[in-house]
C-alpha positions in Angstrom: 31.9 -113.0 -103.7 29.7 -112.2 -106.7 28.3 -108.7 -106.9 24.6 -108.1 -107.6 25.6 -106.7 -111.0 27.5 -109.9 -111.9 24.8 -112.3 -110.6 23.0 -114.1 -113.4 19.4 -113.1 -114.0 18.4 -116.6 -113.1 19.0 -115.9 -109.4 17.5 -112.4 -109.5 14.2 -113.7 -111.0 14.3 -116.5 -108.4 14.4 -113.9 -105.6 11.3 -112.2 -107.1 9.3 -115.4 -106.9 9.6 -115.9 -103.2 6.1 -115.5 -101.7 5.9 -113.5 -98.6 9.2 -111.7 -99.1 7.8 -108.4 -100.4 9.7 -105.4 -101.8 11.1 -104.3 -98.4 11.9 -107.8 -97.4 13.8 -108.3 -100.7 15.9 -105.2 -100.1 16.6 -106.3 -96.5 17.6 -109.8 -97.7 20.0 -108.4 -100.3 21.6 -106.0 -97.9 22.4 -108.8 -95.4 23.9 -111.5 -97.7 27.2 -111.4 -99.4 26.4 -113.4 -102.5 22.9 -113.9 -104.0 23.8 -116.9 -106.1 25.4 -118.6 -103.2 22.4 -117.8 -100.9 20.0 -119.4 -103.4 22.1 -122.5 -104.3 23.1 -123.2 -100.6 20.2 -121.7 -98.6 21.3 -123.7 -95.5 23.9 -121.1 -94.8 21.2 -118.4 -94.4 20.3 -119.8 -90.9 23.4 -118.2 -89.5 23.1 -115.0 -91.5 19.4 -114.4 -91.1 18.2 -116.3 -88.0 14.8 -114.7 -88.1 14.1 -115.8 -91.6 10.6 -117.3 -91.7 10.2 -121.1 -92.2 7.9 -120.5 -95.1 10.5 -118.4 -97.0 13.3 -120.8 -96.0 11.4 -123.8 -97.4 10.8 -121.9 -100.7 14.5 -121.1 -101.0 15.4 -124.8 -100.4 12.8 -126.1 -103.0 14.3 -127.5 -106.2 11.1 -126.3 -107.9 12.2 -122.7 -107.6 15.0 -122.7 -110.1 13.0 -125.0 -112.4 10.3 -122.4 -112.5 12.8 -119.7 -113.2 14.2 -121.6 -116.1 10.8 -121.9 -117.6 10.1 -118.2 -117.2 13.4 -117.2 -118.8 12.8 -119.6 -121.7 9.4 -118.1 -122.3 10.8 -114.6 -122.0 13.2 -115.4 -124.8 10.4 -116.8 -127.0 8.1 -113.8 -126.4 10.9 -111.2 -126.6 10.4 -110.1 -123.0 13.3 -108.6 -121.1 13.4 -108.9 -117.3 15.0 -106.0 -115.4 16.3 -106.4 -111.9 15.5 -103.3 -109.6 19.2 -102.7 -108.9 20.2 -102.6 -112.6 20.7 -99.6 -114.8 18.0 -100.6 -117.2 15.3 -100.5 -114.5 13.2 -97.2 -114.7 14.6 -94.8 -112.2 11.3 -93.2 -111.3 9.9 -96.6 -110.4 13.0 -97.6 -108.4 12.5 -94.6 -106.1 9.2 -96.2 -104.9 9.6 -98.2 -101.7 7.4 -101.0 -103.0 8.8 -101.2 -106.5 8.8 -104.7 -107.9 12.0 -106.7 -107.8 11.7 -107.7 -111.4 10.0 -105.6 -114.1 9.2 -107.5 -117.3 9.3 -105.3 -120.4 8.4 -106.0 -124.0 8.8 -103.4 -126.7 11.1 -100.9 -128.3 11.2 -98.3 -125.5 14.6 -98.0 -123.7 15.2 -94.3 -122.9 13.1 -94.2 -119.8 15.0 -91.3 -118.2 15.2 -89.1 -121.3 11.4 -88.7 -121.7 8.8 -86.6 -119.8 6.2 -89.0 -118.4 2.5 -88.8 -117.6 0.0 -91.4 -116.6 -3.6 -90.9 -117.6 -6.3 -93.0 -115.9 -10.0 -92.9 -115.4 -13.3 -94.8 -115.6 -13.9 -97.8 -117.8 -17.3 -96.3 -118.7 -15.9 -93.2 -120.3 -18.3 -90.7 -121.8 -17.7 -88.7 -125.0 -16.8 -85.8 -122.8 -14.0 -87.8 -121.1 -12.7 -89.3 -124.3 -12.7 -85.8 -125.9 -10.7 -84.3 -123.0 -8.1 -87.1 -123.3 -7.7 -86.6 -127.0 -7.4 -82.8 -126.8 -5.0 -82.9 -123.9 -2.6 -85.4 -125.5 -2.8 -83.6 -128.9 -1.8 -80.3 -127.4 0.8 -81.9 -125.2 2.4 -83.6 -128.2 2.9 -80.2 -129.8 4.3 -78.6 -126.6 6.3 -81.6 -125.2 7.5 -83.8 -128.1 9.5 -86.0 -125.7 6.4 -87.0 -123.8 5.7 -90.6 -122.8 2.1 -91.6 -121.9 1.4 -94.5 -119.5 -1.9 -96.2 -118.7 -3.4 -99.6 -118.0 -4.9 -100.7 -121.4 -8.3 -101.0 -119.8 -11.6 -100.0 -121.4 -12.6 -96.3 -121.3 -10.1 -93.6 -120.4 -7.1 -95.9 -120.5 -7.4 -97.1 -124.0 -8.3 -93.6 -125.2 -5.0 -92.4 -123.7 -3.1 -95.1 -125.6 -4.9 -94.4 -128.9 -4.5 -90.7 -128.7 -0.7 -91.1 -128.0 -0.3 -93.4 -130.9 -2.2 -91.1 -133.2 0.1 -88.2 -132.2 3.2 -90.2 -132.6 4.0 -90.4 -128.9 5.5 -93.5 -127.2 3.1 -95.1 -124.8 3.3 -97.8 -122.1 0.7 -100.3 -121.1 1.1 -101.6 -117.5 -0.5 -105.0 -117.4 -1.8 -107.1 -114.5 -0.6 -110.4 -116.0 2.3 -112.0 -117.8 3.4 -110.4 -121.1 2.7 -113.5 -123.1 -1.0 -112.5 -123.3 -3.1 -109.4 -123.7 -6.1 -108.5 -121.7 -8.6 -107.3 -122.8 -8.1 -109.1 -126.1 -10.2 -106.4 -127.8 -7.3 -104.0 -127.4 -4.7 -106.2 -129.0 -4.4 -104.1 -132.1 -3.4 -101.0 -130.1 -1.2 -103.1 -127.9 0.8 -104.4 -130.9 1.1 -100.9 -132.3 2.6 -99.6 -129.1 5.4 -102.1 -129.2 6.9 -100.2 -132.1 7.4 -97.0 -130.1 6.5 -97.9 -126.6 6.3 -101.0 -124.4 4.2 -103.4 -122.3 5.4 -103.8 -118.7 4.4 -106.0 -115.8 5.7 -107.3 -112.5 4.2 -110.7 -113.4 6.2 -113.3 -115.2 5.1 -114.8 -118.5 2.4 -117.4 -117.8 0.8 -115.6 -114.8 -2.9 -115.0 -115.4 -4.7 -111.9 -114.3 -6.6 -111.9 -111.0 -8.8 -109.1 -109.5 -6.2 -108.2 -106.9 -3.5 -107.9 -109.7 -5.3 -104.8 -111.2 -5.1 -102.9 -107.9 -1.4 -103.9 -107.5 -0.5 -102.7 -111.0 -1.8 -99.2 -110.2 1.3 -98.5 -108.1 3.5 -99.2 -111.2 1.4 -96.8 -113.3 1.8 -94.1 -110.6 5.5 -95.0 -110.0 6.6 -94.9 -113.6 5.5 -91.3 -114.2 6.2 -87.8 -113.0 2.5 -87.0 -112.7 -0.9 -88.7 -112.9 -4.0 -87.2 -114.6 -7.4 -88.5 -113.5 -10.2 -88.0 -116.1 -13.7 -89.1 -115.2 -13.6 -91.2 -112.1 -16.6 -92.3 -110.0 -16.5 -92.1 -106.2 -15.3 -95.7 -106.0 -13.1 -95.8 -109.1 -9.9 -97.7 -109.1 -8.3 -94.7 -110.6 -8.5 -93.0 -107.1 -6.1 -95.6 -105.8 -3.6 -94.7 -108.6 -3.9 -91.0 -107.5 -3.4 -91.9 -103.8 -0.3 -93.9 -104.7 1.1 -91.1 -106.8 0.7 -88.8 -103.8 2.5 -91.3 -101.6 5.4 -91.3 -104.0 5.6 -87.5 -104.0 4.3 -87.2 -107.6 1.9 -84.6 -108.8 -1.8 -85.4 -109.3 -4.2 -83.6 -111.6 -7.9 -84.0 -111.9 -10.2 -82.9 -114.7 -13.5 -81.4 -113.5 -16.6 -82.9 -114.9 -20.1 -81.5 -115.5 -22.4 -80.7 -112.6 -24.3 -83.7 -111.5 -22.1 -86.1 -113.5 -21.6 -89.2 -111.4 -18.6 -90.2 -113.6 -16.6 -87.2 -112.2 -17.5 -87.5 -108.5 -14.1 -89.0 -107.8 -12.3 -86.1 -109.6 -14.3 -83.5 -107.7 -13.5 -85.3 -104.5 -9.7 -85.2 -105.2 -9.9 -81.4 -106.0 -12.1 -80.6 -103.0 -9.8 -82.4 -100.6 -6.7 -80.6 -102.2 -5.3 -84.0 -103.2 -5.1 -83.0 -106.9 -4.6 -79.9 -109.0 -7.6 -78.6 -110.8 -6.7 -79.2 -114.4 -8.2 -76.6 -116.8 -5.7 -77.1 -119.6 -2.2 -77.8 -120.8 -0.8 -74.5 -119.6 -1.5 -75.3 -115.9 0.1 -78.7 -116.3 3.3 -77.6 -118.0 3.7 -74.7 -115.5 3.1 -76.9 -112.4 5.6 -79.5 -113.6 8.2 -77.0 -114.6 8.3 -78.4 -118.1 8.8 -74.9 -119.6 12.5 -75.0 -118.4 15.2 -76.4 -120.6 16.4 -79.7 -119.0 19.5 -81.9 -119.2 19.9 -85.5 -118.0 22.1 -85.9 -114.9 23.0 -89.5 -113.8 19.8 -90.7 -115.5 17.6 -88.1 -113.9 16.1 -85.0 -115.4 17.2 -81.8 -113.7 16.5 -78.2 -114.5 19.5 -76.6 -116.2 19.6 -73.5 -114.0 22.6 -72.1 -112.2 21.6 -71.0 -108.7 23.4 -67.8 -107.7 24.9 -67.8 -104.2 24.2 -71.5 -103.5 26.3 -72.9 -100.7 28.8 -75.7 -101.5 29.1 -78.8 -99.4 32.0 -81.2 -98.8 29.9 -84.1 -97.5 28.9 -86.2 -100.5 25.3 -86.8 -99.2 24.8 -83.0 -98.7 26.3 -82.2 -102.1 23.9 -84.7 -103.8 20.9 -83.4 -101.9 21.9 -79.9 -102.8 22.0 -80.9 -106.5 18.8 -83.0 -106.6 16.5 -81.3 -104.0 15.0 -84.4 -102.4 16.0 -88.0 -102.6 14.9 -91.3 -100.9 17.1 -93.5 -98.8 17.4 -96.1 -101.6 18.1 -93.5 -104.2 20.9 -92.0 -102.2 22.4 -95.4 -101.4 22.4 -96.3 -105.1 23.8 -93.0 -106.3 26.7 -93.1 -103.8 27.2 -96.9 -104.1 26.6 -97.6 -100.4 24.5 -100.2 -98.7 21.1 -99.1 -97.4 22.2 -99.8 -93.9 25.3 -97.6 -94.1 23.3 -94.9 -95.8 20.6 -95.0 -93.1 23.3 -94.6 -90.4 24.8 -91.5 -92.1 21.4 -89.9 -92.7 20.6 -90.4 -89.1 23.8 -88.6 -88.0 23.2 -85.7 -90.5 19.6 -85.4 -89.2 20.8 -85.2 -85.6 23.2 -82.4 -86.6 20.3 -80.5 -88.1 21.8 -80.6 -91.6 19.0 -82.5 -93.3 15.3 -83.0 -92.9 13.2 -86.2 -93.4 10.2 -85.6 -95.7 6.9 -87.5 -96.1 7.3 -90.5 -98.2 10.7 -91.4 -96.9 12.7 -88.7 -98.8 15.3 -86.3 -97.4 16.4 -82.7 -98.2 18.8 -80.1 -97.0 17.6 -78.5 -93.8 
Protein backbone atom coordinates (compact mmCIF):
# COMPACT_ATOMS: atom_id res chain seq x y z
CA UNK A 1 0.00 0.00 0.00
CA UNK A 2 1.34 3.43 -0.97
CA UNK A 3 0.82 6.19 1.60
CA UNK A 4 -0.56 9.56 0.54
CA UNK A 5 2.85 11.13 1.18
CA UNK A 6 4.50 8.64 -1.20
CA UNK A 7 1.82 8.91 -3.89
CA UNK A 8 3.13 10.71 -7.01
CA UNK A 9 1.73 14.20 -7.58
CA UNK A 10 0.22 12.90 -10.84
CA UNK A 11 -2.51 11.05 -8.94
CA UNK A 12 -3.08 13.82 -6.42
CA UNK A 13 -3.72 16.33 -9.21
CA UNK A 14 -5.98 13.79 -10.92
CA UNK A 15 -8.12 13.59 -7.80
CA UNK A 16 -8.54 17.37 -7.80
CA UNK A 17 -9.90 17.31 -11.37
CA UNK A 18 -12.87 15.05 -10.62
CA UNK A 19 -15.99 17.18 -11.16
CA UNK A 20 -18.65 16.78 -8.49
CA UNK A 21 -16.26 15.41 -5.85
CA UNK A 22 -15.88 18.62 -3.84
CA UNK A 23 -13.56 19.23 -0.89
CA UNK A 24 -15.57 17.16 1.59
CA UNK A 25 -16.09 14.39 -0.94
CA UNK A 26 -12.36 14.28 -1.64
CA UNK A 27 -11.54 13.87 2.04
CA UNK A 28 -14.18 11.14 2.38
CA UNK A 29 -12.76 9.38 -0.70
CA UNK A 30 -9.20 9.42 0.65
CA UNK A 31 -10.28 8.16 4.07
CA UNK A 32 -12.03 5.14 2.56
CA UNK A 33 -9.40 3.88 0.13
CA UNK A 34 -6.09 2.22 0.92
CA UNK A 35 -4.04 3.39 -2.05
CA UNK A 36 -4.80 6.49 -4.15
CA UNK A 37 -2.62 5.42 -7.07
CA UNK A 38 -4.23 1.99 -7.16
CA UNK A 39 -7.72 3.53 -6.96
CA UNK A 40 -7.06 5.78 -9.96
CA UNK A 41 -5.32 3.20 -12.11
CA UNK A 42 -7.80 0.39 -11.31
CA UNK A 43 -11.05 2.24 -10.52
CA UNK A 44 -13.15 -0.92 -11.05
CA UNK A 45 -12.14 -1.99 -7.54
CA UNK A 46 -13.90 1.06 -6.07
CA UNK A 47 -17.32 -0.49 -6.65
CA UNK A 48 -16.74 -2.79 -3.69
CA UNK A 49 -15.12 -0.15 -1.47
CA UNK A 50 -17.46 2.77 -2.27
CA UNK A 51 -20.73 1.24 -3.50
CA UNK A 52 -22.52 4.61 -3.31
CA UNK A 53 -20.01 6.34 -5.58
CA UNK A 54 -21.97 8.25 -8.23
CA UNK A 55 -21.88 7.00 -11.81
CA UNK A 56 -20.69 10.43 -12.99
CA UNK A 57 -17.62 10.34 -10.72
CA UNK A 58 -16.96 6.69 -11.51
CA UNK A 59 -16.95 7.35 -15.26
CA UNK A 60 -14.48 10.22 -14.80
CA UNK A 61 -12.16 7.95 -12.81
CA UNK A 62 -12.33 5.34 -15.59
CA UNK A 63 -11.64 7.82 -18.39
CA UNK A 64 -8.18 7.63 -19.96
CA UNK A 65 -8.45 11.36 -20.63
CA UNK A 66 -8.05 12.11 -16.90
CA UNK A 67 -4.38 11.21 -16.57
CA UNK A 68 -3.64 12.67 -20.01
CA UNK A 69 -4.97 16.01 -18.76
CA UNK A 70 -2.91 15.70 -15.59
CA UNK A 71 0.27 15.13 -17.61
CA UNK A 72 -0.47 18.26 -19.63
CA UNK A 73 -0.99 20.27 -16.44
CA UNK A 74 2.23 19.05 -14.82
CA UNK A 75 4.22 19.77 -17.97
CA UNK A 76 2.84 23.31 -18.06
CA UNK A 77 3.56 23.73 -14.33
CA UNK A 78 7.19 22.88 -15.00
CA UNK A 79 7.39 25.33 -17.90
CA UNK A 80 5.73 28.14 -15.93
CA UNK A 81 7.58 27.44 -12.65
CA UNK A 82 4.32 26.62 -10.88
CA UNK A 83 4.35 24.21 -7.92
CA UNK A 84 1.23 22.20 -7.03
CA UNK A 85 0.71 21.46 -3.32
CA UNK A 86 -1.58 18.66 -2.17
CA UNK A 87 -3.72 19.54 0.86
CA UNK A 88 -2.23 16.75 3.02
CA UNK A 89 1.38 17.78 2.35
CA UNK A 90 3.59 19.86 4.63
CA UNK A 91 4.08 22.60 2.03
CA UNK A 92 0.35 23.36 1.93
CA UNK A 93 -0.54 26.52 3.95
CA UNK A 94 -1.74 25.41 7.37
CA UNK A 95 -4.30 28.18 7.82
CA UNK A 96 -5.96 27.24 4.54
CA UNK A 97 -5.87 23.54 5.38
CA UNK A 98 -7.99 24.24 8.46
CA UNK A 99 -10.89 25.37 6.23
CA UNK A 100 -13.39 22.59 5.47
CA UNK A 101 -13.65 23.63 1.81
CA UNK A 102 -9.92 24.09 1.18
CA UNK A 103 -8.92 23.13 -2.38
CA UNK A 104 -7.35 19.71 -2.89
CA UNK A 105 -4.50 21.25 -4.87
CA UNK A 106 -3.12 24.75 -4.42
CA UNK A 107 -0.97 25.96 -7.32
CA UNK A 108 1.78 28.38 -6.27
CA UNK A 109 4.20 30.49 -8.27
CA UNK A 110 6.78 32.68 -6.57
CA UNK A 111 9.46 32.84 -3.91
CA UNK A 112 7.30 32.63 -0.78
CA UNK A 113 7.71 29.40 1.20
CA UNK A 114 7.53 30.29 4.92
CA UNK A 115 3.72 30.44 5.19
CA UNK A 116 3.59 29.59 8.89
CA UNK A 117 6.37 31.97 9.94
CA UNK A 118 4.59 35.17 8.88
CA UNK A 119 1.69 37.17 10.27
CA UNK A 120 -1.00 37.34 7.62
CA UNK A 121 -3.69 39.85 6.68
CA UNK A 122 -6.02 40.02 3.72
CA UNK A 123 -7.17 43.45 2.57
CA UNK A 124 -10.16 43.64 0.24
CA UNK A 125 -12.64 46.23 -0.96
CA UNK A 126 -14.33 47.89 -3.90
CA UNK A 127 -12.93 48.00 -7.41
CA UNK A 128 -14.03 51.65 -7.56
CA UNK A 129 -11.82 52.86 -4.75
CA UNK A 130 -11.75 56.55 -3.88
CA UNK A 131 -8.68 58.51 -2.86
CA UNK A 132 -9.92 58.12 0.72
CA UNK A 133 -9.90 54.32 0.50
CA UNK A 134 -6.54 54.15 -1.26
CA UNK A 135 -5.06 56.49 1.34
CA UNK A 136 -6.37 54.33 4.20
CA UNK A 137 -4.76 51.21 2.69
CA UNK A 138 -1.45 52.99 2.17
CA UNK A 139 -1.26 54.38 5.71
CA UNK A 140 -2.39 51.10 7.33
CA UNK A 141 0.21 49.00 5.54
CA UNK A 142 2.94 51.59 6.04
CA UNK A 143 2.40 51.64 9.81
CA UNK A 144 1.94 47.87 10.03
CA UNK A 145 5.24 47.35 8.20
CA UNK A 146 6.97 49.27 10.99
CA UNK A 147 5.16 47.43 13.78
CA UNK A 148 4.97 43.92 12.28
CA UNK A 149 7.94 43.41 9.92
CA UNK A 150 7.01 39.73 9.45
CA UNK A 151 3.66 40.70 7.89
CA UNK A 152 2.25 39.07 4.75
CA UNK A 153 -0.45 40.91 2.76
CA UNK A 154 -2.96 38.93 0.68
CA UNK A 155 -5.51 40.21 -1.84
CA UNK A 156 -7.03 39.42 -5.24
CA UNK A 157 -5.06 41.63 -7.69
CA UNK A 158 -8.33 43.28 -8.77
CA UNK A 159 -8.74 46.99 -9.51
CA UNK A 160 -9.23 49.39 -6.62
CA UNK A 161 -8.48 48.35 -3.04
CA UNK A 162 -6.89 45.01 -4.01
CA UNK A 163 -4.16 46.43 -6.21
CA UNK A 164 -3.57 49.28 -3.76
CA UNK A 165 -2.89 46.70 -1.02
CA UNK A 166 -0.38 44.89 -3.24
CA UNK A 167 1.33 48.11 -4.30
CA UNK A 168 1.61 49.41 -0.75
CA UNK A 169 3.04 46.10 0.46
CA UNK A 170 5.66 46.11 -2.30
CA UNK A 171 6.58 49.72 -1.53
CA UNK A 172 7.09 48.82 2.14
CA UNK A 173 9.14 45.72 1.36
CA UNK A 174 6.48 43.30 2.61
CA UNK A 175 5.74 39.99 0.89
CA UNK A 176 2.35 39.91 -0.79
CA UNK A 177 0.16 37.17 -2.29
CA UNK A 178 -2.25 37.49 -5.20
CA UNK A 179 -5.06 34.92 -5.14
CA UNK A 180 -6.15 34.45 -8.75
CA UNK A 181 -9.36 33.11 -10.25
CA UNK A 182 -7.62 31.32 -13.15
CA UNK A 183 -4.52 29.30 -13.96
CA UNK A 184 -1.13 30.79 -13.12
CA UNK A 185 0.04 30.82 -16.74
CA UNK A 186 -1.78 34.13 -17.27
CA UNK A 187 -2.49 37.34 -15.37
CA UNK A 188 -5.84 39.09 -15.08
CA UNK A 189 -6.22 41.98 -15.25
CA UNK A 190 -3.28 42.41 -17.62
CA UNK A 191 -2.97 46.03 -16.47
CA UNK A 192 -1.54 44.74 -13.17
CA UNK A 193 1.12 42.52 -14.69
CA UNK A 194 3.98 44.79 -13.55
CA UNK A 195 2.95 44.53 -9.89
CA UNK A 196 2.28 40.81 -10.29
CA UNK A 197 5.79 40.19 -11.60
CA UNK A 198 7.30 42.24 -8.77
CA UNK A 199 5.51 40.22 -6.11
CA UNK A 200 7.04 36.97 -7.40
CA UNK A 201 10.37 38.14 -5.95
CA UNK A 202 9.11 38.30 -2.37
CA UNK A 203 5.64 36.83 -2.50
CA UNK A 204 3.56 34.57 -4.71
CA UNK A 205 0.58 34.00 -6.95
CA UNK A 206 -1.75 31.23 -5.82
CA UNK A 207 -4.80 29.57 -7.35
CA UNK A 208 -6.89 26.44 -7.05
CA UNK A 209 -7.12 26.37 -10.86
CA UNK A 210 -4.62 24.48 -12.99
CA UNK A 211 -2.60 26.25 -15.69
CA UNK A 212 -4.73 26.69 -18.79
CA UNK A 213 -7.97 27.33 -16.91
CA UNK A 214 -9.55 30.66 -17.90
CA UNK A 215 -11.33 32.99 -15.48
CA UNK A 216 -15.13 32.78 -15.24
CA UNK A 217 -17.47 35.02 -13.20
CA UNK A 218 -18.15 32.26 -10.66
CA UNK A 219 -14.41 31.73 -10.16
CA UNK A 220 -13.97 35.15 -8.57
CA UNK A 221 -16.48 34.38 -5.82
CA UNK A 222 -14.90 30.95 -5.27
CA UNK A 223 -11.42 32.43 -4.88
CA UNK A 224 -12.67 34.69 -2.06
CA UNK A 225 -12.67 31.69 0.30
CA UNK A 226 -8.94 31.24 -0.37
CA UNK A 227 -8.24 34.92 0.37
CA UNK A 228 -10.10 34.54 3.68
CA UNK A 229 -8.66 31.12 4.45
CA UNK A 230 -5.01 32.02 3.93
CA UNK A 231 -5.00 34.76 6.55
CA UNK A 232 -5.50 35.35 10.27
CA UNK A 233 -7.74 38.35 9.67
CA UNK A 234 -9.50 40.21 6.87
CA UNK A 235 -9.76 44.00 6.58
CA UNK A 236 -12.56 45.47 4.44
CA UNK A 237 -11.90 48.96 3.09
CA UNK A 238 -14.64 50.65 1.06
CA UNK A 239 -17.30 48.09 0.14
CA UNK A 240 -20.73 48.87 -1.25
CA UNK A 241 -23.85 47.13 -0.04
CA UNK A 242 -23.49 44.43 -2.75
CA UNK A 243 -19.69 44.25 -2.85
CA UNK A 244 -18.01 40.88 -3.38
CA UNK A 245 -15.75 41.82 -0.48
CA UNK A 246 -18.65 41.12 1.86
CA UNK A 247 -18.53 37.47 0.81
CA UNK A 248 -14.84 37.38 1.78
CA UNK A 249 -15.76 38.82 5.19
CA UNK A 250 -18.57 36.26 5.62
CA UNK A 251 -16.24 33.38 4.77
CA UNK A 252 -13.58 34.67 7.17
CA UNK A 253 -16.16 34.64 9.96
CA UNK A 254 -17.17 31.09 9.04
CA UNK A 255 -13.52 30.09 9.37
CA UNK A 256 -13.35 31.69 12.83
CA UNK A 257 -11.02 34.43 11.61
CA UNK A 258 -11.20 38.07 12.68
CA UNK A 259 -12.81 40.67 10.42
CA UNK A 260 -12.20 44.42 10.55
CA UNK A 261 -14.05 47.14 8.64
CA UNK A 262 -12.87 50.70 8.05
CA UNK A 263 -15.68 53.26 8.49
CA UNK A 264 -16.32 55.62 5.61
CA UNK A 265 -17.62 59.14 5.42
CA UNK A 266 -21.29 59.89 6.10
CA UNK A 267 -23.37 59.36 2.98
CA UNK A 268 -20.56 57.56 1.14
CA UNK A 269 -22.17 54.69 -0.81
CA UNK A 270 -18.77 53.05 -1.23
CA UNK A 271 -18.70 52.32 2.51
CA UNK A 272 -22.26 51.08 3.04
CA UNK A 273 -21.05 47.49 3.21
CA UNK A 274 -18.42 48.36 5.83
CA UNK A 275 -21.01 50.17 7.93
CA UNK A 276 -23.35 47.20 7.64
CA UNK A 277 -20.65 44.81 8.88
CA UNK A 278 -19.94 47.07 11.87
CA UNK A 279 -23.62 47.68 12.68
CA UNK A 280 -24.37 43.94 12.67
CA UNK A 281 -21.31 43.23 14.88
CA UNK A 282 -19.79 41.08 12.16
CA UNK A 283 -16.63 43.18 12.03
CA UNK A 284 -14.47 45.16 14.43
CA UNK A 285 -14.57 48.90 13.84
CA UNK A 286 -11.05 49.68 12.70
CA UNK A 287 -9.78 53.10 13.75
CA UNK A 288 -6.10 52.35 13.37
CA UNK A 289 -3.24 49.91 13.76
CA UNK A 290 -3.33 49.85 17.58
CA UNK A 291 -6.81 48.27 17.63
CA UNK A 292 -5.79 45.69 15.04
CA UNK A 293 -2.56 44.63 16.76
CA UNK A 294 -4.28 44.48 20.15
CA UNK A 295 -7.25 42.44 18.93
CA UNK A 296 -5.02 39.91 17.18
CA UNK A 297 -2.60 39.66 20.08
CA UNK A 298 0.33 40.53 17.88
CA UNK A 299 2.01 42.47 20.67
CA UNK A 300 2.97 39.17 22.34
CA UNK A 301 6.25 37.46 21.42
CA UNK A 302 5.51 34.33 19.45
CA UNK A 303 7.26 31.12 18.53
CA UNK A 304 6.34 28.49 15.90
CA UNK A 305 4.97 25.20 17.24
CA UNK A 306 4.39 22.42 14.68
CA UNK A 307 4.04 24.99 11.93
CA UNK A 308 1.54 27.09 13.87
CA UNK A 309 2.15 30.37 15.64
CA UNK A 310 1.38 30.21 19.35
CA UNK A 311 1.84 32.82 22.10
CA UNK A 312 5.00 32.13 24.08
CA UNK A 313 3.35 32.40 27.48
CA UNK A 314 3.54 29.94 30.38
CA UNK A 315 0.13 29.55 31.99
CA UNK A 316 0.32 29.24 35.73
CA UNK A 317 -1.66 26.44 37.31
CA UNK A 318 -2.86 24.98 33.99
CA UNK A 319 -4.07 21.36 34.28
CA UNK A 320 -2.13 18.57 32.57
CA UNK A 321 -3.86 15.93 30.44
CA UNK A 322 -2.84 12.37 29.65
CA UNK A 323 -5.16 12.00 26.65
CA UNK A 324 -3.30 13.21 23.50
CA UNK A 325 -6.36 15.01 22.10
CA UNK A 326 -6.98 16.88 25.35
CA UNK A 327 -3.30 17.71 25.64
CA UNK A 328 -3.24 19.13 22.11
CA UNK A 329 -6.43 21.16 22.61
CA UNK A 330 -5.01 22.48 25.89
CA UNK A 331 -1.93 23.69 24.00
CA UNK A 332 -3.66 25.12 20.93
CA UNK A 333 -6.99 26.40 22.31
CA UNK A 334 -9.30 25.35 19.49
CA UNK A 335 -8.72 22.98 16.56
CA UNK A 336 -10.84 21.50 13.80
CA UNK A 337 -11.47 17.80 13.23
CA UNK A 338 -9.15 17.69 10.22
CA UNK A 339 -6.44 19.65 12.02
CA UNK A 340 -6.54 17.27 15.00
CA UNK A 341 -6.46 14.23 12.73
CA UNK A 342 -3.42 15.51 10.87
CA UNK A 343 -1.57 16.59 14.01
CA UNK A 344 -2.04 13.18 15.65
CA UNK A 345 -1.63 11.20 12.40
CA UNK A 346 -5.08 9.59 12.66
CA UNK A 347 -7.79 9.09 10.07
CA UNK A 348 -10.64 11.58 10.15
CA UNK A 349 -13.08 8.74 10.88
CA UNK A 350 -11.08 7.54 13.91
CA UNK A 351 -10.62 11.08 15.18
CA UNK A 352 -14.35 11.76 14.82
CA UNK A 353 -15.15 8.70 16.98
CA UNK A 354 -12.74 9.81 19.73
CA UNK A 355 -14.06 13.36 19.70
CA UNK A 356 -17.60 12.05 20.03
CA UNK A 357 -16.62 10.00 23.09
CA UNK A 358 -14.80 12.93 24.73
CA UNK A 359 -17.78 15.18 24.06
CA UNK A 360 -20.15 12.66 25.66
CA UNK A 361 -17.89 12.61 28.73
CA UNK A 362 -18.15 16.40 28.92
CA UNK A 363 -14.40 16.87 28.42
CA UNK A 364 -14.58 18.88 25.18
CA UNK A 365 -17.07 21.22 23.52
CA UNK A 366 -17.92 21.59 19.83
CA UNK A 367 -17.64 25.17 18.56
CA UNK A 368 -19.21 26.98 15.59
CA UNK A 369 -17.30 26.27 12.40
CA UNK A 370 -16.50 22.66 13.28
CA UNK A 371 -13.75 23.30 15.85
CA UNK A 372 -13.34 21.84 19.36
CA UNK A 373 -11.96 23.09 22.66
CA UNK A 374 -11.52 21.92 26.23
CA UNK A 375 -14.84 22.07 28.13
